[in-house]
MARMARPA-534070 format. One line per 5 residues: for each residue x, y, z of C-alpha. Coordinates in steps of 0.5 Angstrom, whole numbers, plus 500, padded with zeros to 3 digits. Layout:
<atoms>
X,Y,Z; ...
</atoms>
This chain:
<atoms>
500,500,500; 503,507,498; 500,513,502; 503,519,500; 501,526,500
503,534,498; 501,540,499; 500,544,493; 503,551,490; 500,557,491
498,562,486; 504,567,487; 509,561,485; 504,560,478; 506,567,476
513,568,475; 513,573,470; 507,577,473; 508,585,473; 507,588,478
502,594,479; 507,599,481; 510,598,473; 504,600,470; 500,593,470
493,594,472; 494,589,477; 490,583,479; 483,584,474; 482,576,473
485,570,469; 486,574,463; 492,578,467; 495,573,472; 495,567,468
492,563,475; 487,561,478; 483,559,472; 477,560,476; 477,565,482
471,563,486; 472,555,484; 472,554,492; 465,558,493; 462,555,488
464,548,491; 462,549,497; 455,552,495; 454,547,489; 446,548,490
445,546,483; 448,539,480; 451,540,474; 453,548,475; 450,551,470
456,555,468; 460,549,467; 465,550,472; 465,544,476; 464,539,471
471,542,468; 474,542,474; 473,535,475; 474,532,468; 481,536,469
482,532,476; 480,526,473; 485,526,467; 490,528,472; 490,523,476
493,518,471; 500,523,472; 505,519,474; 510,513,471; 513,506,472
505,505,475; 506,509,481; 501,516,482; 504,523,482; 500,527,488
505,533,486; 502,533,479; 495,533,482; 496,538,487; 499,543,482
493,542,477; 488,543,482; 491,550,485; 491,552,477; 484,551,477
483,555,484; 485,550,490; 490,554,493; 495,551,497; 490,544,498
492,538,501; 492,533,496; 494,526,499; 494,518,495; 492,512,497
495,506,492; 494,499,493; 498,494,488; 497,487,488; 498,484,480
495,477,482; 489,479,485; 488,484,479; 488,490,484; 491,496,481
488,501,485; 488,509,487; 485,514,491; 486,521,491; 484,526,496
484,534,494; 483,538,500; 482,546,500; 486,550,504; 481,552,509
478,545,509; 471,546,506; 471,542,500; 474,535,499; 475,532,491
475,524,492; 478,522,485; 479,515,482; 484,514,477; 482,510,471
485,504,467; 492,505,465; 493,504,458; 500,501,458; 498,497,464
496,490,463; 493,489,471; 489,495,470; 487,492,464; 484,485,467
481,489,472; 476,491,467; 476,485,463; 474,481,470; 466,482,469
464,476,474; 459,478,478; 460,479,486; 455,482,490; 455,489,493
455,490,500; 449,495,501; 441,494,500; 438,497,495; 430,497,494
430,492,500; 436,487,497; 443,486,496; 445,487,487; 451,484,483
456,488,481; 462,488,476; 467,485,481; 473,488,478; 470,495,479
468,493,486; 474,490,488; 478,497,486; 473,501,490; 474,496,497
482,496,496; 482,503,499; 475,504,502; 477,504,509; 483,509,508
478,513,505; 474,514,509; 478,515,515; 481,521,511; 474,523,510
472,522,517; 478,527,519; 476,532,514; 468,532,517; 472,534,523
475,540,521; 482,536,521; 487,535,515; 487,530,510; 495,530,511
496,526,518; 502,530,519; 498,537,520; 494,536,527; 490,542,528
483,544,527; 480,549,523; 473,551,521; 467,547,522; 470,541,518
468,539,511; 462,542,508; 461,539,500; 465,532,498; 465,531,490
467,524,488; 470,523,480; 474,519,476; 475,517,468; 473,510,465
475,505,470; 475,512,476; 469,513,474; 466,506,475; 469,506,482
467,512,483; 460,511,481; 460,504,486; 463,509,492; 457,513,491
452,507,492; 456,505,498; 457,511,501; 449,514,500; 446,507,503
451,504,508; 448,507,516; 455,508,519; 457,512,514; 452,517,514
455,523,517; 460,523,510; 454,521,505; 450,528,508; 456,532,505
456,529,498; 454,534,492; 455,530,487; 459,524,484; 461,526,477
463,521,472; 467,521,465; 466,515,460; 465,511,465; 462,503,464
457,500,466; 457,497,473; 451,493,474; 445,490,471; 438,493,469
435,491,476; 441,494,480; 440,501,475; 432,501,477; 434,500,485
439,506,484; 433,510,481; 428,509,487; 433,508,493; 433,514,497
438,515,503; 436,517,510; 434,524,509; 429,522,503; 434,524,497
434,521,490; 443,521,491; 444,516,485; 438,518,480; 439,526,482
446,527,484; 450,521,480; 452,525,473; 455,521,468; 459,525,461
460,521,454; 464,524,449; 461,523,443; 462,516,440; 466,513,446
466,506,446; 467,505,454; 460,507,456; 457,501,452; 461,496,456
462,491,458; 458,488,452; 452,484,452; 454,477,451; 458,477,457
451,479,461; 446,485,461; 448,491,464; 445,498,465; 446,505,467
443,509,473; 444,517,474; 443,522,469; 447,522,463; 449,528,458
452,526,452; 457,531,447; 455,530,439; 460,533,434; 457,537,428
458,533,422; 454,532,415; 448,530,412; 452,525,408; 456,522,415
450,522,419; 447,517,412; 453,513,413; 453,512,420; 446,510,420
448,505,415; 453,502,420; 448,503,425; 443,498,421; 449,493,420
450,493,427; 444,492,429; 442,487,424; 448,483,426; 445,482,434
438,482,431; 439,473,431; 441,474,438; 436,479,441; 430,475,438
433,468,441; 433,472,448; 427,476,448; 420,474,450; 414,475,444
411,480,448; 418,485,448; 419,484,440; 415,490,438; 419,494,444
426,491,442; 424,493,434; 423,500,436; 429,501,440; 433,498,434
430,503,430; 432,509,434; 439,507,435; 439,506,427; 436,513,426
439,517,432; 445,520,427; 440,522,422; 436,526,428; 442,529,430
446,531,424; 449,538,425; 448,538,432; 454,539,437; 454,540,444
453,537,451; 445,535,452; 442,531,457; 439,524,456; 432,525,460
429,518,458; 433,512,461; 430,509,455; 434,513,450; 441,512,455
447,510,451; 445,503,449; 449,497,452; 454,494,446; 450,488,443
457,484,439; 464,483,441; 464,486,434; 464,493,437; 469,492,442
475,488,438; 473,491,430; 470,498,430; 472,501,435; 480,499,434
478,501,427; 476,508,428; 482,509,433; 486,508,427; 482,511,422
482,518,427; 489,519,425; 490,520,418; 486,526,415; 483,521,410
479,517,415; 478,522,420; 471,523,419; 469,516,418; 463,515,422
464,509,426; 458,507,431; 464,507,437; 471,510,438; 477,508,443
479,515,441; 473,519,444; 475,515,451; 481,519,452; 480,524,458
482,530,455; 477,530,450; 472,530,456; 477,536,459; 476,540,452
469,539,451; 467,541,458; 471,548,458; 466,553,459; 467,559,453
473,563,454; 476,561,460; 483,559,460; 486,552,460; 490,548,465
496,551,462; 494,558,463; 493,560,456; 487,561,451; 484,555,448
</atoms>
C-alpha cells in the first residue's frame, strides 16, 4: 500500500512573469491578467453546489480535469504532486492532496484514490484513477466481469455488480473513509497536520474517468446507502463520471433510480452525472454477450456536428450492427417484448440522422434512450479499434464508425466541457 500526500503550490508560484501594479500593470483583474487561477471562485462554487450540474459548466470542467490528471505518473505509480498542481491552477490554492494506491498483480488490483482538500478544509474531491493503457493488470480488472454481490441493500435486497470494478473500490475504501472522517471534523487529509479548522467538510464530490468513473459510481452507491457512513454521505454534492462503463444489471439500475437515502434524497437518480463524449465505446461496455448491464443516473451526451452524408453512412453502419445482433435478440427476448425491441433498434439506426449538424452537450431524459449496451463483441474487437486508427489519418478521420476508442480519451472530456472563453489548465487561451 502506498500512502503519499503533498501540498499544492500557491497562486504566486504559478505566475513567475506577472508584472506588478507598480510597473503600470492593472493588477489582479482576473485569469486573463494573471494566468491562474482559471476559476477564482472555484471553492465557493463547490461549497454552494446548489444546482448540479453547475449551470455555468465550471464544476464539470474542474472534475473532468482532475479525473484526467489522475492518470499522471510513471512506473505504475501515481503523481499526487501533479494532481495538486493542476487543482491549484484551477482554483484550489495550496490544496492538500493525498493518494492511496494498492497494487496486487495476482489479484488484478491496481487501485488509486486521490483526495484533494481545499486549504480551508471546506471541500474534498475524491477522484479515482482510470484504466492505465500500458498496464495489463488495470486492463484485466476491466475484463473481470464476474458478478459479485454488493455489500449494501437497495430496494430491499442486495444486487450483483462487476467484480473488477467493485474490487477496485473496496481496495482503498476504508482508508478513504478514514480520511473523509478526518475532513468531516475539520482536520487535514494530510495526517501530519493535527490542527482543526472551521466546522469541517461542507461539500464532497466523487469523480473519475473510465474505470475511475465506474469506481466512483460504486463508491456513490455504497456511501449513500451504508448507514455507518451517513455523516459523510450528507456532505455529498454529486458524483461526476466521464466515459464510465456500466457497473451492474438492469435490476441494479432500477433499484438505483428508486432508492432514497436516509434523508429521502434520490442521490443515485439525481446526483450521479454521467458524461459521454460522442462515440466513446466504453460507456457501451461490458458487451451484452457477457451479460445484461444497464446505466443509472443522469446522462449527458456530447455530439460533434456531422454532414448529412456522414449521418447517412453512420445510420447505414448502425443498421449493419443491428442486423448482426438481431438473431441473438430474437432468441433472448419474450414474444411480448419483440415490438419494443424493434422500436429500439429503429431508434438506434435513425439516431445519427436525427442529430446531423447538432453539436454540444444535451441531457438524455428518458432511460429508454440511454446510451445502449453494445450488443455484439464485434463493436469492441473490430469497430472501435478501426475507428481509433481511422482518426489518425486525414483521409479516414470523418468515417462515422458506431464506436471509437479515440473518443474515450480524457482530453476530449476536458476540452468539450470547458466553458467558452476560459483559459486552459496550462494558463493559455483555448
